C-alpha positions, 0 to 999 in steps of 0.5 A, spaced: 500 500 500 502 506 497 499 511 502 499 508 510 496 511 516 503 513 518 504 517 512 497 521 512 499 523 519 505 525 517 502 529 511 497 532 515 502 534 521 507 537 516 502 541 512 496 542 516 496 545 523 497 539 527 496 531 525 488 532 527 487 537 523 485 533 517 480 537 513 484 544 512 485 546 505 493 545 506 492 538 508 487 536 503 492 539 498 498 536 500 494 529 500 492 530 493 499 532 491 502 526 494 496 521 490 497 525 484 505 524 484 504 516 485 499 516 480 503 520 475 509 515 476 504 509 475 502 512 469 509 512 466 509 505 467 502 503 465 501 508 459 494 504 457 491 504 464 485 509 462 481 508 469 487 511 473 488 516 468 481 518 469 482 518 477 488 522 476 484 528 472 479 528 477 484 529 483 488 534 479 481 538 478 479 537 486 486 540 487 485 546 483 478 547 486 481 547 493 487 552 490 482 557 487 478 557 494 484 558 498 487 563 493 480 567 494 480 566 502 487 567 504 493 569 498 498 568 503 496 561 505 495 560 498 502 562 496 505 558 502 502 552 500 505 553 493 512 554 495 512 548 500 509 543 495 513 546 489 507 547 485 508 551 479 503 557 478 
C-alpha cells in the first residue's frame, strides 16, 4: 500500500496545523499532491491504464478547486502552500 496511516499523519502534521487537523485546505492539498505524484509515476509505467488516468484528472481538478478557494480566502496561505509543495503557478 502506497499511502499508510503513518504517512497521512505525517502529511497532515507537516502541512496542516497539527496531525488532527485533517480537513484544512493545506492538508487536503498536500494529500492530493502526494496521490497525484504516485499516480503520475504509475502512469509512466502503465501508459494504457485509462481508469487511473481518469482518477488522476479528477484529483488534479479537486486540487485546483481547493487552490482557487484558498487563493480567494487567504493569498498568503495560498502562496505558502505553493512554495512548500513546489507547485508551479
